[in-house]
N, C-alpha and C positions, 0 to 999 in steps of 0.2 A: 819329404815333399814340401813342407813349408820352407825349409832351408833353400830349396831350389829357387823358389820365387823371391826369397830375400837376397839372393846372390846379386852383387853389383856387376860382376864380370859377365853375366849372361845377358845378352841384349834383350830389349823389350819386345822386339818383333818375335823372337823365338818363344818367349814366355806367352805371348798372345796366341801364337799358333797352337801351343800345347793346351792352353786354356780352352781354345775353340774346339779342339778335338775332344777334350773331356766333357765340355758342355754338350756337344752333339751326342756323345755316348750316354750321358746322364738323361738327356731328353728322350733318347731312343729306349732306354730302360723303363721309361714311365709313359710312353705313348704307344698305344696298340698299333696304330698305322705304321709308324717307323719300325716297330718290332717285327711287324708282318713283312715289311720290305726287306729287312736284314735277313730274314729266314727264307728268302726266295719266294715270297708269296704263299707261305704255308705257316700256320700257327703250330709250333711244336707241342708235342704231348708231354706233360709232366716236367720237362727240363727246359724252361724258357731261357732267353738271353744267351744262346749258345755262341754268340759273337763276343761274349765278355772277355775272352782271352785277349782281345785287342785292348781292352781297358787295362788288363794286367800288364800287357806289353808296354803300354804308355807309362804306367806307374813305375815299372822297373827302369825304363829309360830315364825318367825324371830322377828317380832315386840314385841311379848310378852317376848321373851328371852332378847331382848335389854332393855325392860322396867324394868326387874328385875336387870339389871346391871347399873342403872342410877347413882349410887354412884361413879362409876369409872370415870365419866366425870365432868369437871368443866364448868363454864359459858362460857369460851372461846370456848371449843369444841362444845357446843350447839349453840353458836353464829355463828361459822364457817359453821356448817351444815345448819342452818337456812338461812344464807346469800346465800349459794349455791342453796338451794331450791328456794329462791326468785328470784335468777338470772335465773334459769331454767324456772320459770313461765313467766318472762319478755321476755326471748328469744323465748318462744313458739309463741308469736305474730308475730315474724319474720320468724320462721322456719316452722311452720305448714302451710299446703295448705289452710286450713280454720281456720284462726286465731280466738281465743276465743274473746268474746266481752270484752270491757274494764272493765265492772263491775265485770266480773268473775275474771279478773286479780287482781283487787283491793281487792276483798273479799278473794281471795286465799292468797294474801300477808298478809292481816290483820290476817287471821287465823294462818299463819306461825308464826307471831310475838306473837300471843296469846299463841300458843303451846310452843314457846320458853320461854315465861314468866312462863307458868305453870310448865315446866320442871325445871326452875330455882327456883321457889317457892318450888318445891319438895325437893330441897337441903337444905332448912332451917330446921334444926333439931327441932326447938321449935314448929313447926306446927305439930299438931297431925296427925297420919296416916289417920284417918277417914276424916279429913278436906282436906288432900291432895287428897284422892280418890274423894271427893265431887267436888273439883276443876276440876279434869280431867273429871268427869262425866258430869258436866255442859258444859265444852268446847266441848266435843265430841257430846253431845246431841244437842247443838245449831247448830254445823256444820252439823250434819245429818239432822236436821229439815230444815235448809236453803237449803241444797242440794236437799232434797226431794221436797220442794216447787218449786225450779227452774226447776228440772227435770220434774215434773208433767206439769209445764207450757210449757216446750219445746215439750214434747210429745203431748200435747193438740193442740199446734200450727202446728205441722208437721203431726201428725197422726189423731188427734182428738179423743175424748172419746164419746162413745155412751150414749144416754140418757137412764136412767133406765126405763122410761115410754115406754111400748110396748116391752121392752126387757126382763126385769126380774120382773117388777111389772106393775100395771095398770089393768083396767077392762078386756081388751082383754087377757092378760096373765093369769089372774085369771080364766077366762072362759076356756082357753085352758087347764090349769092344772086340772081343775075340770072335763072337758070332758075326758081327758086321764085317770084319776083315775076311772071314771065310766066305760070306755071301758075295762080297765084291770080287773075290778071287774066282769063285765057281760060276757066277752068273754075270755075263757081260752084256746082257740085253738091257733095254730101258725099263726101269721099274722104280717105284717108290716104296719106302718102308717106314715103319713107325715103332716107337717104344711106348708102352703103356703100363702103368700110369706115367705121364710125363713129369720130369722134375722141373723143367723150365718151359717157356714158350719157344725157346730156341734149341730144343734137344737135337735137331738135325745138325746144328752148328757145334753143339757140345760134344756129340759123339761122331760127327763127320759121316753122315749118311744122307741120301737123297730122300727128303721127307716132305710132309705137307705143312707142318707148323712153321710159323715165321713171326718174328717181331722185328720190324724195321721202320725206322723213322721216315724212310723214303717211299714206303709202299703206298699206293693210292688207297683212298678210303673206300671206294666203291666195291672192289673185290672183297674187302673185309666184310662189308655188309652182306654180300652174297653168301660167303662161307658161314656167316652167323645164321642166316636164314635157312641154310641147309642143316644146321644143327651143331656146328662147332662152337666151342667157347671162344669169345673174343672180347677185346676192350672197345669194340665198335669204332676204332680209330685207325690203328696201324698194326694190329696183330690178330692172329687166330691160332688156336691150339688144337692139336689132335686129342680132343677130350670131348667125346660125344659123337662118335662115328657109328655107322651101321655097315653090315656086309655089303649092302647096295652102294653106299657112298664109297666104301673102300674100293670096290670094283670099278666104279666110274672114274675114280681118281688114280687108278693104277697102283694101289697099295698092295704089292705082291707078297711082302713079308711083314710079319707082325710079331714083335717080341714083347712078351708080357712078364712083368715082375710078380704080378699077383694073379695066379691062374685059378680064379674062383668061379668063372663062368663055364658053362657046358657048350663047347663049340662043335658043330657037326659039319659045317661047310668048309672050314679050314683044315689043312692037313698038318699034323705035328711032324716037323722035320728035325727037331733037336730039342733036348731038355736037359737041364742041370738042376742042382738043388735050389738055384736062385731064379732061373728064368725058363720060359718055354717059348720056342720059336715056331710060328705057324706059317704056312704058305697058303696064299689065296689063289686057287686055280681059276678064279673068275676075273682076275685083275685084267683090265683093258689097256689098250694102247693110249698114249696121251692125246690122240686125235681120232675122231669118228664122224661119220656122215649123218646128217639129219635133214629132214625136209626144209626147204627154204622158209616155210612158215614158222619154223622154230625160232627164227631170229626175233620174233615178237614176244617170246616167252619172258615172263618176269616172275621173280620170287617175291615172297612176302613173309614177314615175321610172324611168330606166334605158334606155328605148327610146322616143324621141319619135315614131318612125315608126309604131309600134303605137298610140300614144296618138292621133295624127292619124287613123289608120285607123278606130279605134273611134268617134271623135267624128263623123266623116263618116257612118259606118254608122248611128249613132243618129239623125242628122238626116235623111238621105234614103234609107238602105237600101243604098247602094253600098259594097261591102267590098273590102278588099285593094288599095287604090290603090298602096300602097308594097309592093314585093316584094323580099325579101332576095337579095343577090348572093353568089356563092361567093368565098372568099378563100383564098389559100395563101401560105406563107412565101416571102419573097424572100431575096436575098443580104445578110445583115446585116454590120455592121462593128463589131468589138470588142464583140459582143453575141450571146448565144445564147438561144433560147427553150426553156423547159422544157415538154416534151410537144409535142403536135400540135394545140393549140387553134386554132380559126379565128375566134373572136370575143374571147376572153379570153386575153391573152398575159402569161405570167409570164416574166421575163427575168433574165439575169445578165450583168453587164459584166465583160469580161476584165481589161483594164488600167484601174483606177479613176482613174488620173491623165490619161487620154486621153478624148476625146469618143467617143460611141458612136452608131450609127445603126441603127434598126430599119426593115426594108423588108418591105412586104406587097403582094402582087399581087392585084388585084381583077379578076375575070373578067367581062367584059361580053359576054354571049351575044346580047342583043338591043339594038337602038338605043333610047335613051331618056335621060332625066335621071338623073344619078348623084348621090347624096347620101351623106355619111359622118357618123357620130356618134362622136366621140372622148371618152372619159371617162378622166381621169387626174389625178395630182397635179401642178399646174402648175409648181411651183417647181423641178422636176427636169428640165424640158424646155428646150432651147435654141431650137429652131424646128421647123417642119414644113411640108411642101408635098406636092403630088401632081403627078406627071408623067403627062400624057395624051399618049401618043406622045412627041413632042419639045416639047410645050407645058407650061409650068410654071404650076400653079394654086396660089397661096399662100392660107393661112388661118391664123388665130390658134391655134397649137397649145397655147398656155398656157391656153386655155379649154376647159371641158367643154361642148361645144356642137356644133351641126350645121354641116357645111361643104358648100357647094354647089359641086360639081365641074363642073356644066353638062351640056350635051347631049353624049353620047358615042355614036359609031357602034358597031355590032356588031363585035367583034373588036379594038377599040381596046386598046392596051396601057396599062393604068392601074396605076401604082405609087405606093403611099403610103410616104412617108419621114418618120421622126420622129427628130430628133437630141437626144441627152442631153448635158447639161453635164458637165465634168470633176468638178464637185462633186455630181453626182447620186449616189444610193445605189448600192451595188454590185449590188443586186437590187431588183426591183419588179414592178409589173404595170400594165397598162392595158387598156381595152376599145375595140375598133373595130368598128362596125357599118357595113355598106355596103348601100344599097338603091337600087333603080331605081323610077321612077314610071310606072305604066301610064297613058299619056296619054289613051287613049280612055275609060277609067273616070273619070279626072279630069274630062274635059270633060262626061261624062254627069252626074256628081255636081254640078258647078257649074251646069249647066242646070236640074237639078231644084230645087236650092236657090234659084236666082234666080227661078224661077216662083213661089215661096212666100216672097218677101222683102218687106220693108217698103219702100214708095215714099216717100222723104223729100221733104217739101214745103218745110219751113223748118227752119233750124237756126242756133243761136248757140253760144257757148262752153259754156253751161249749159242749153240747151234744144233738144230735137229733136221735130219734129212730122211725122207721116206717115200714110199709109193702108195697110191690109193686108186681104186677104181669106183667111179660113180656111174650108176645106171641112168641117172638123169641129173639135170641141174640141181645142185644141192647146197647145203650149208655145212662147212667143215668146222666142227667145234673142237677146240683144243682145251684140255683141262689145265691151262696155264693162265695165271692171273693176267688180265689185260694190262698192257703197258704200251704207250705209243712208240717205245723203242724197238718193239718187235717188227721185223721186216720180212715179208713173205714173198717167195717166188714160186709160181706154178709153171713148170716146164721152162724155167729161165726167165719168165715174164713177171714183173712186179705186180702183186695183187694188193688191193686195198684191204686193210684190216678193220675189223669191227669189234664190238664188245657185246657178248651175250649177257643181257641183264646188267650191263655195265661192269661185268665181273670177269668172264672168261673170254679169252682171245678166240675170234672166229673170223671166217672169210668165205666169200662165195666160191663155189667149186663147180665148173662146168662138167657136163657129162663126158665120160671117157676115162682112159688110163692116164695117170699124171705122176710126174716126179715133183715132190714138194720140198722146199727148203725154207727153214725159218732161222733167221739170224737176229740176235739181240745186240743192238748198239744203243747205249743210253741216249735218250732224247736230248737234243741240243749239245751233244758232245762236240760236234764240229765248231759250234759257237764258243764253247769253253776252251777248245784248243787254240782258236784264233786269239781269244782274250789273253790266254797264258803266253802265247808267243809274243804278242804286242807288249805285254808287261815285261817279259824278259829283255826284249829289245830296248824298251824304255829304261830299264835298270842299267843296261850296258852303256847306253848313251849318257845317262846321268853320271855314271862312274867316270866315263871318259871326260865329260865336261868338268867335273869336280877336280879330277887329276890335272887337267890342263890349267884350270883356274889356280890350283895350288902351286903348280910349277911357275906360273906367271908371278904370283905373289912372292915366292921365294927368290925369283930372279930380281924383282923390284927391290926387295929388302937388301939383297946382296950388292946392288948398285948404289 
């Protein structure tokens, strides 16, 4: 790069333009407003500066141009540049907040010397061009190889890599893929399915099935908030994971099939349709259509965080009028280990750890007075927890205690001994707090609600990845709720006429539905796609015109020189 700017054959105007581009990029990397504009008016999560490939492109352009001008420089020029580069590497140990390790400094300097030698060798005219190219290829290849090995090691030590076993291969994965293939072949209706426990936030992409979970940089934030309030684990920005569902939530979202790797819960409402040594596949007979009718007043329903069972209760009540499907259970303190609770709270627990250098365990007894499904909701700071599980009599039910999410304990008989245990690391704070809610589900009310909603649901006739068509009958003017995340790209037609789309609690797609029988069609076309197409076409035309202009200008110059 320095050699590019030292070149005498490259005109000053070109150098200035490249410097201007680099200056704009550097300023953008360090200015929130410009960074925000580069990302289309959206701050990216975890991976900033996603336009940095443009910087790489500019640097490569400069480097290639300088490479073609090597004959302009002698060994002294190359030596000066190499010495400055080595000096910068040495100073980095003093100037950077996190100095690089010594071996990185040594290897970097060694490669600077090797590159200097390679550039000097290139000046020897008796060496054939293909030999020169081979020298550079070997040097660059070795550097890239070592850099890759070191980088992989650093990533593995700081982030760690997942094992392929149980993730993308192995007996369990093979059974899951086979089961998904069979379900797709035998059931052509609209449905969603999920695999539990999930390996990633994008298991539907990993195993190619229509699911609920998603991690996408382009997903709106507001639907994520709604799904989190309903009980799913999320990062509160651009993802939510099928980890914390209930039978009610499964049914509302149309999760018809459920594949579990760890069949530790007692299921009574799902039907087992297949089982292997690794997985069990359940069918949910209460799974609903992706769209159902609700009173127009339901448009004003809003969710709130902190208690997903109340959120699910109020949503169902707004849709069909059935209330209190989830009922709270009584809790009492158990026998803790190296930990004491402050006060006698039964949902919010403030604790103190005795010996801060030893692990601690909190135990809470959940009283099951009537038979039914039992669900827990744990809210805490995840980095202080080691693990957690629930003992139902002598049966252990595990869940991810590092998540603030719902845990399905399964069906419990009246009088079952249910004990919740939460273990804290030695590094956990000496004091802290967490919230634990325990609820049971009224099965008869659940069945009543699902029956009422099903009677007023959309009957899907055809569907693809971006289109759904169906029929529905409304007894009166109503609100049509789709369990599809709201996005302005969705376009709805009722009997061929365009309908205005809305967002239920800023999360689910919905629209007004007049009384009567209707044909409904939903089509997804990304918002502003037409603008994007116009910009792309204009850019293509501009490139063609620029090419023709340059070609014509070059022909004129050649003609002028020939004359």
